[in-house]
N, C-alpha and C positions, 0 to 999 in steps of 0.2 A: 576528691579524686577522680579519675577520667568514668565513663561509663567503658567497660570489655567493648574491645573492638577485634571483629572476626578477621580471618584470614582470609582473603577471598581467594589468594592465587599466591600458593608455594610450590616454587620452581628451583630446578639444580640442573646441571651440566658438566658432562664432560669438557676438558680441553679439548679445541679441534681447528683444522685450517679456517681462518677468514678472510675470504678472498678479495681482491681488484683486482678488475683489469689492468695488466702492464705492470703490476708489481707481485713482488713474494707476497704467499701466505702468509700470512702469522700465526701464530697460536693464539686462543681466545675462548673464555669460558662465559660471551658472551649469550653464545646462544643457548638456551635453558629450556628444558618441558616442565611442564604441570604436572604434578605428584597428587593425589590427595592420601597420602601418609599411612601409618606413621613414619617418619623421617628421622633418622638418630641423627642427635645434633651435638659435637663433639665442640671442644674450646677453639678449634682450628676452621669447623665451617659443620655444613651437614655434610652429610655422608651419600657420596656419588658427586659432589660439587666439588669442579678445579677451575681452577686460574692457569690463564696460559703463561703470563708472567710473574713470580710469585713471589718480586724485587717490591715491584709496585705495588699488589694485589691478593689480593687473602691477607690470611696470616689473623693470629689470635685478635687483634684491634682491629681487625675488618673483617669478622669473622660472617656476617650476614648484611646482607643489603637489603634495605627495604625503601620499597619505594609510595606515591599516597595518589591513589588511583587517578583521584579527582585531578592532576594534573593534565590526564590524557587532555578532556575537553579543552585544554588550551594550545598542547603540539597538533591536536585533529586541526582547528582553526588555519595556524599555525604553518600547517605542511598538510593540506588536504589530495597532495598529488605522492604524497609520501610512498616510495616501492616497499619499507614495512609498515604494517598498520597499525598509528597509534593505538594502542590497549595496552592493558596491562601484563607485563612482559618483556614490551618490545625494548628495553631498555637496558637488559639481563637483570634486573631484581631478582633474588629470591622470595619477596615474599611485596603482599600487595595487600591493602585495606583501602578503607574507605572509613573517613572519620581521624586519620591524622595525619595532620602535614608538617612542616618545619616551622609553623608558625605556633602549632601547640606541642608539639615534642621538645624537652629540653634535653640540652646534654647533660651527661650523668643519670638520666630518667634507668631505673631498674622495673624492669617488666617481667611478668609472670607470661609465659605462653607454654600451652603444652604443660611439661613437668621437665621443663627449662627457666631459665632465671639467664635475663640478659639486658644488659645495659648500654645504651649509646653515649656511643665512643669517640664521632666526630662523623663531617659532610661527606659528598662523596665530590671529590675530584675530577669529572669526565677528562677523558683522556681522547686522542686522535683515532681510539681503536671503534667509538660507538659512530666517527665519520663513516667511515669505512662500513659499519654495521647497518647504519642507516643512508648509503649513498649520498650523504652529504658533507660536503667541505667546513658549516658552520654546524653543525650537532654541539660539538661538545661546547665552546663559545655560547652556544644560545642557551645551555641549559644551562653552564655557568653565569652568565647573564639574567638567568631569571628569576637565581634561586629556589627552584623546583631540583634539587640536585638528590633526594632523598637522604639517607643516612646509615649510619655501618653501625652495627652492635659487636661490644665482646662479650663470650657467655660466661658467666659469671657460677652456671650450673650443668652441667651437661642433661642432655633428656631427650624428649621427641619432640617433632612438631607434626601437626595434621592438618588437612584444610580443614576450615570454619572453626579450631582451635582461636582461645582469644587471648588477646593482651591486654593483663589487667596492668595498671600501673601501683608498682609496690610502693616506691618511694621515689620522690621528688630531691634531691638536695643540691641543687643549683637550680632554682626556679626564674633570677632573671635573667637565663641565659637558653632562652629559646632558640631554638636549630639558627631561625632567619636570622636573629641578630649575630649569629656567629657569623654562618655565611656573608651577609652583607659586610662584617670587617673581615674576613679571609680576600673577600671578591669586590672589594668595591670601587662604584663606579666612578668616585672621582678620589684619589689617593690623597688631594691634600684635603679635604672636603676636614671643618675644625671639628675636633675632638678626634679624631679617627688613630692620631699616637694613644691617645688616652683608651681605646676603645682596645688596640692592640698591647698595650699595657695591662690590662684586666683580663685579655682575655690568654696571656704567657702566663697568667697564675691559674688556670682555671686547673684543680690538681686530676679532675678526672678526663680531662680534654687528652686526647694522644699524644705521643712526645712529640711526634714527628709537628702534629700542629701547633702545637707550643714552641717547638722552635726555630718553626717558623715566623708566630708573632713575637717571641725576643729576639729575632733577626731584624726586623721590620725594627721596631722600640730603638735599635741602637744604630741602623743606616739612614731610616727614618723613609725610607724607600721598598716600593713594592715588584718582588722577585721576576722575572720574563716566566712567561708563562707559555710565550710560541712552540717550544718543543716538545711541551704536552698537550696543546690543545691541536699539534699542525703535524700530520703526517711527514715525516721527512722522506726528500724528494732521493 
């Protein structure tokens, strides 16, 4: 079992307008504020946390977003002139820790944190609102290509979270499926790579993966093609 990992940053945010010059404001919950806690955690998410688009964001399968603090060194080096400081909280995550990454967390992992029980459900699929938040047209694509997307939890037992509560691994039902492997299968650098079709077939059969990701992998097995990401990654003109 892993050593319990403390929560370094716990954030929530109401949905509010996200502005861009020359474009209409769009509602988003990406702007979040640090909390000491305790903050109540319900099946749909943290109390006081909102999403601007509830069709694609939030809900019981994406109740909490977790991002690894150690990734920010990469983003600081890549975007030294970012108008939004590349530090924990910049990507709109609810939870920031040091010691858990996509390479050490597996799909279906169950963690005890505070008085709640959470299960890893899928990785993040960055969208163009991240571009608007950071003032960069390539932000969402860069996060996707890096594999450093963070991940989501479904809530198995409601409770409360506070800063410095620890994530303790309780169960790992899918040890062969680190999030890094799953994310690489979803966002392949080469969609014609050998063995990729079999990865999609295996991923589609992961019972604890969200239905939307399983459907995506199953469709790729049928068609042999990766879907067009442009609508998600780039803001419509």
